[in-house]
C-alpha positions in Angstrom: 40.7 154.1 225.9 38.2 151.7 227.4 34.5 151.9 227.8 32.6 149.3 229.6 29.0 148.4 230.7 27.5 145.6 232.8 25.5 143.0 230.9 24.4 141.4 234.1 25.8 141.0 237.6 28.6 138.7 236.6 29.3 139.8 233.0 30.6 143.0 231.5 31.2 144.2 228.0 34.4 146.3 227.3 35.0 148.4 224.2 38.7 148.9 223.9 40.2 151.4 221.5 43.9 151.2 220.5 45.7 154.2 218.9 46.2 154.0 215.1 50.0 154.4 215.7 50.1 151.2 217.7 48.0 149.4 215.1 50.4 150.5 212.4 53.4 149.3 214.5 51.7 145.9 215.0 51.0 145.7 211.2 54.7 146.4 210.6 55.6 143.5 212.9 53.1 141.3 211.1 54.5 142.2 207.7 58.0 141.2 208.7 56.7 137.8 209.9 54.4 137.1 207.0 56.7 138.3 204.1 59.1 135.4 204.7 56.4 132.8 204.2 54.9 134.1 200.9 56.3 133.7 197.3 55.5 136.5 194.8 56.8 136.0 191.2 59.5 138.5 190.4 60.6 138.9 194.0 63.0 136.9 196.2 61.4 135.3 199.2 61.2 137.7 202.1 61.9 140.7 199.8 58.4 141.6 198.7 57.6 145.3 199.6 54.7 145.7 201.9 52.7 147.8 199.5 53.1 145.1 196.8 52.1 142.4 199.3 49.0 144.3 200.4 48.0 145.2 196.8 48.2 141.6 195.7 46.6 139.9 198.8 44.8 142.7 200.4 45.7 144.4 203.7 43.8 141.7 205.6 46.7 139.3 205.1 48.4 141.1 208.0 45.4 141.6 210.3 45.5 138.1 212.0 49.2 138.3 212.9 48.8 141.9 214.1 45.8 141.1 216.2 47.6 138.2 217.9 50.2 140.6 219.1 48.1 143.7 219.8 44.8 142.5 221.3 46.2 140.5 224.3 48.4 143.5 225.3 45.5 146.0 224.9 43.1 143.7 226.8 45.5 143.4 229.8 46.1 147.1 229.8 42.4 147.8 229.7 41.9 145.6 232.7 44.1 148.0 234.7 41.7 150.8 234.0 38.6 149.1 235.4 37.5 148.0 238.8 36.5 144.3 238.3 38.3 141.0 238.1 37.7 138.5 235.2 37.1 134.9 236.1 37.2 133.5 232.6 38.7 134.1 229.2 37.0 136.9 227.2 34.8 136.6 224.1 36.5 138.9 221.6 35.0 140.5 218.5 36.7 143.1 216.2 34.6 146.2 215.6 37.1 148.2 213.5 40.5 147.4 212.0 41.6 149.7 209.2 45.0 151.3 208.4 45.2 154.9 209.6 42.3 154.4 212.1 42.3 153.2 215.7 41.7 149.5 216.4 38.4 148.9 218.2 37.4 145.6 219.7 34.8 144.3 222.2 35.5 141.9 225.0 32.7 140.2 226.9 33.9 138.5 230.0 32.6 136.9 233.2 33.8 138.8 236.3 33.7 138.3 240.0 30.3 139.5 241.3 30.0 142.5 243.6 29.7 141.6 247.3 27.4 143.5 249.6 29.0 142.9 253.0 26.8 142.6 256.0 28.0 142.5 259.6 31.3 140.8 259.8 32.7 142.1 263.1 31.2 141.3 266.5 29.2 138.3 265.3 28.1 136.1 268.2 28.9 132.4 268.1 29.0 129.4 270.4 32.2 127.5 270.6 32.4 124.1 272.3 35.3 123.6 274.6 37.6 120.8 273.4 37.5 117.9 275.8 39.7 114.8 275.9 39.2 112.1 278.6 41.3 109.3 279.9 38.7 107.0 278.4 39.5 108.3 275.0 43.2 107.6 275.6 42.2 104.0 276.6 40.2 103.7 273.4 43.2 104.9 271.4 45.6 102.4 273.0 43.1 99.6 272.6 42.8 100.5 268.9 46.6 100.5 268.7 46.6 97.0 270.3 44.3 95.8 267.6 46.5 97.2 264.8 49.6 95.5 266.3 48.0 92.0 266.7 50.4 89.2 266.5 49.7 86.1 264.4 50.3 82.8 266.3 50.5 79.5 264.5 47.8 77.0 265.8 49.5 73.6 265.8 46.4 71.8 267.2 42.8 72.9 267.4 40.0 74.0 265.1 39.3 77.0 262.9 37.6 79.7 264.9 36.0 83.1 264.1 38.8 85.6 263.6 41.4 83.1 262.6 43.6 83.5 259.6 43.5 80.3 257.5 45.7 79.2 254.6 43.6 77.1 252.2 43.7 75.4 248.9 40.4 75.2 247.1 38.8 74.1 243.8 35.3 75.2 242.8 32.9 73.0 240.8 29.8 74.0 238.9 27.6 71.0 237.9 30.5 68.7 238.7 33.0 70.5 236.5 35.8 72.9 237.7 35.0 76.5 236.7 37.4 79.2 235.6 38.7 81.3 238.4 37.6 78.9 241.1 40.9 77.5 242.0 43.7 78.8 244.4 46.5 77.5 246.5 47.8 78.9 249.8 45.0 81.4 249.8 44.9 83.5 253.0 41.4 84.1 254.4 40.3 85.7 257.6 37.3 84.0 259.0 34.5 86.5 259.6 35.9 89.1 257.1 33.0 88.5 254.7 35.4 88.8 251.8 34.4 85.5 250.2 31.1 84.2 248.9 28.4 84.3 251.6 28.3 81.1 253.6 31.8 80.0 252.7 33.7 81.3 255.7 31.1 80.1 258.2 31.4 76.5 256.9 35.1 76.4 257.6 34.6 77.0 261.4 35.4 73.8 263.3 37.7 72.5 260.6 41.1 71.0 261.6 44.6 71.3 260.1 45.0 69.3 256.9 41.3 68.5 256.9 39.5 68.4 253.5 36.0 69.7 253.3 33.3 70.1 250.7 31.4 73.4 251.0 28.1 74.2 249.3 27.4 77.8 248.5 25.4 79.9 246.1 26.7 82.8 244.1 24.8 86.1 244.6 22.2 86.9 241.9 24.1 90.1 241.0 27.5 88.4 240.8 29.7 90.1 238.1 30.3 86.8 236.2 26.9 86.1 234.6 27.7 82.4 234.1 28.0 82.0 237.9 25.4 84.5 239.1 22.8 82.7 241.2 24.4 79.3 240.7 24.9 76.6 243.3 28.5 75.5 243.4 30.7 73.1 245.4 34.2 73.9 246.8 36.7 71.3 247.8 38.8 72.9 250.5 42.0 71.8 252.3 43.1 73.6 255.5 46.8 74.2 255.1 47.4 76.4 258.0 45.7 78.2 260.9 46.8 81.3 262.8 45.1 83.1 265.6 45.3 86.8 266.4 46.9 87.7 269.8 46.9 91.1 271.4 50.2 92.4 272.7 50.3 93.0 276.4 49.7 96.6 277.3 53.0 97.3 279.1 56.3 99.1 278.8 57.5 96.7 276.1 54.5 97.6 274.0 55.2 101.3 274.4 58.8 100.7 273.2 57.5 98.8 270.2 55.0 101.4 269.0 56.6 104.6 270.1 59.9 106.3 271.1 59.1 106.1 274.8 60.5 103.7 277.3 57.4 103.4 279.6 53.7 103.0 279.0 53.0 106.0 281.3 55.2 108.3 279.2 53.4 107.0 276.0 50.0 107.6 277.6 50.9 111.2 278.4 52.1 111.8 274.8 48.9 110.3 273.4 46.9 112.6 275.7 48.8 115.6 274.6 48.4 114.8 270.9 44.6 114.2 271.4 44.3 117.5 273.2 46.3 119.3 270.4 44.1 117.7 267.7 40.9 118.5 269.6 42.0 122.2 270.0 42.7 122.3 266.2 39.3 120.8 265.5 37.6 123.2 267.8 39.4 126.2 266.2 38.4 124.9 262.7 34.8 124.5 263.8 34.8 128.0 265.2 36.2 129.5 262.0 33.7 127.7 259.9 30.8 128.8 262.0 31.9 132.5 261.9 32.5 132.4 258.2 29.1 130.8 257.6 27.4 133.6 259.7 29.4 136.3 257.9 28.5 134.8 254.5 24.8 134.6 255.4 25.0 138.3 256.5 26.3 139.3 253.1 24.7 139.3 249.6 26.6 137.7 246.8 25.9 135.4 243.9 28.0 132.4 243.1 28.9 132.4 239.4 28.4 129.0 237.8 32.0 129.0 236.4 33.4 129.3 239.9 31.2 126.5 241.2 32.3 124.3 238.3 35.9 125.0 239.1 35.3 124.1 242.8 33.6 120.9 241.7 36.6 120.1 239.4 38.9 120.6 242.4 36.6 118.2 244.5 36.9 115.6 241.7 40.7 116.0 241.5 41.1 115.7 245.3 38.8 112.7 245.4 40.7 111.0 242.5 44.0 111.5 244.4 42.5 109.9 247.5 41.3 106.9 245.5 44.7 106.6 243.8 46.3 106.3 247.3 43.9 103.3 247.9 44.8 101.7 244.6 41.7 102.7 242.8 41.0 104.9 239.8 38.0 107.2 239.6 36.7 105.1 236.7 36.9 101.9 238.8 35.2 103.6 241.8 32.4 104.8 239.5 31.9 101.3 238.2 31.9 99.7 241.6 29.4 102.2 243.1 27.3 102.8 239.9 28.2 106.5 240.0 29.5 108.9 237.4 31.7 111.9 237.7 28.5 114.1 237.1 26.6 112.4 240.0 29.6 113.0 242.3 29.6 116.6 241.3 25.9 117.0 241.9 26.2 115.4 245.3 28.8 118.1 246.2 27.2 121.1 244.3 25.5 122.7 247.4 28.7 122.5 249.4 30.8 123.8 246.5 28.4 126.8 246.1 28.7 127.6 249.8 32.5 127.5 249.6 32.5 129.8 246.5 30.2 132.3 248.3 32.4 132.2 251.4 35.6 132.8 249.4 34.0 135.8 247.6 32.9 137.3 251.0 36.4 136.7 252.5 38.0 138.3 249.5 35.8 141.4 249.9 36.7 141.6 253.6 40.4 141.1 252.7 40.1 144.0 250.2 38.1 146.3 252.5 40.5 145.7 255.5 43.5 145.9 253.2 44.9 142.5 254.3 48.0 141.7 252.3 51.0 139.4 252.6 54.1 141.3 253.7 57.6 140.0 253.0 57.9 139.0 256.6 54.5 137.1 256.3 55.8 135.3 253.2 59.1 134.3 255.0 57.1 132.9 257.9 54.8 131.0 255.5 57.8 129.4 253.6 59.4 128.4 257.0 56.2 126.5 258.0 56.0 124.9 254.6 59.6 123.9 254.7 59.1 122.2 258.0 56.2 120.2 256.6 58.2 119.1 253.5 61.5 118.9 255.3 63.1 121.3 252.8 64.9 124.6 253.1 62.6 127.7 253.0 64.7 129.1 250.1 63.9 125.9 248.0 60.2 126.2 248.7 60.2 129.9 247.7 62.2 129.2 244.6 59.8 126.5 243.5 56.7 128.7 243.8 58.5 131.6 242.0 59.6 129.4 239.1 56.1 127.7 238.8 54.4 131.1 238.8 52.3 130.3 241.9 53.7 132.9 244.2 50.5 135.0 244.0 48.5 132.0 245.1 50.6 131.7 248.3 50.3 135.5 248.9 46.5 135.2 248.6 46.4 132.3 251.1 48.4 134.3 253.6 46.0 137.3 253.1 43.0 134.9 253.5 44.4 133.6 256.7 44.8 137.1 258.0 41.1 137.8 257.2 39.9 134.6 259.0 42.0 135.3 262.1 40.6 138.9 262.1 37.0 137.6 262.0 37.7 135.3 264.9 39.4 138.0 266.9 36.5 140.3 266.4 33.8 137.8 267.1 31.9 137.4 270.4 32.6 133.8 271.3 30.6 132.0 273.9 32.4 129.0 275.4 30.0 126.1 275.9 30.4 122.4 277.0 30.7 119.9 274.2 27.5 117.9 273.3 27.6 114.1 273.2 27.8 114.3 269.4 30.9 116.5 269.6 32.5 114.1 272.0 32.1 111.4 269.4 33.8 113.6 266.9 36.7 114.2 269.2 37.1 110.4 269.7 37.6 110.1 266.0 40.6 112.3 266.3 42.7 109.3 267.6 43.5 108.3 264.0 44.8 111.8 263.3 47.0 111.7 266.4 48.4 108.3 265.5 49.4 109.5 262.0 50.9 112.7 263.6 49.6 114.6 260.6 51.0 118.0 259.8 48.8 121.0 259.8 47.0 121.5 256.5 45.4 124.7 255.0 41.8 125.4 256.2 39.3 124.4 253.6 37.6 127.8 253.8 40.9 129.6 252.7 41.2 127.6 249.5 41.3 130.1 246.7 40.2 130.0 243.0 43.2 129.5 240.7 
């Protein structure tokens, strides 16, 4: 039997009563487990009668073991009787445990807040028509040219802006070489601003095998205190010069960077990819606008625990991105004078919006009875299998064995809810603003990578 009451909007207190018979059964299991660990004079180990054990040590000796078995089972069963969903582990306290009487315990737990849905069908929203121009294709190809620059050895001539130079150098502080100031065959792009300010500029005009003395000053905030703000001299030898050369935009270039034989075929493929990406971006923007309106129309609190989980996910995703760039989160924080907490605070408002949106979508999903059918799941696994180049059965087996099948089911149901909101919305098609055109131009990098479709941010669920 379960009694419950709200403590506040996001916390409830449950009083759970377990029959005396079940308590006695659990105590019996506890006795069989405990008796083998205790030695009582006059009895062989494991052969002490229960009444003797309890008389000598008190019945409390069995309570802890019995509660470990009984309470989790009773708590899970009690949740089936109530109409709320816990979002954290419960705070448990025993109110009554005595042989021959029911077990009574209290569970206080944070739960998902109630959502008061507002208008979610027929919402009116402007959607900008995706637009891709020939100029954007030209920009994409020009960018591709830059990325496929060839390096040509300069046999005669001088170092120019943009050249790649191979240099030997030794740095001197007050006439003495300083630690870390020496290198051989060091590759430096002139104009990259990767060296001490003023160093690269003084190499311009140098010739092959020329030796130069360069005077520079380390920045005041340089990481090595013994060099910060100090004037130093570098003796530099030019060992090699290479200049960047763009490939000619022709059929040969198309063959080099793509699977097409002609530049015209490649241009058409780029145009198609840009249009596809622009349409995906326009769809995502539309969904986000509708979800934002529907969320604003509804009333719901965002529990702090869900916000913190969302922020933890943000940190985890950010750490993975940094790792791909060869940086750890700790190194990033040192370089940017940030902390994990400041990063979280910078993302707190957006995290709260996502939590509220997810709660509203869940409420719509429940009200409209959106669920993942076996056919839906099969289709989902097929799409995932294409992305990971695996068989659908392998993908399904992985999620089953890892206990994450319910997460996939929820994602499918969320997608149904989002598609439903879009289909029910009153969408006004409008021309893109200049700002939107700029955004579309940025899609060229996505087209080049030919990225696979990812899950919409708004459909990410709380695990």
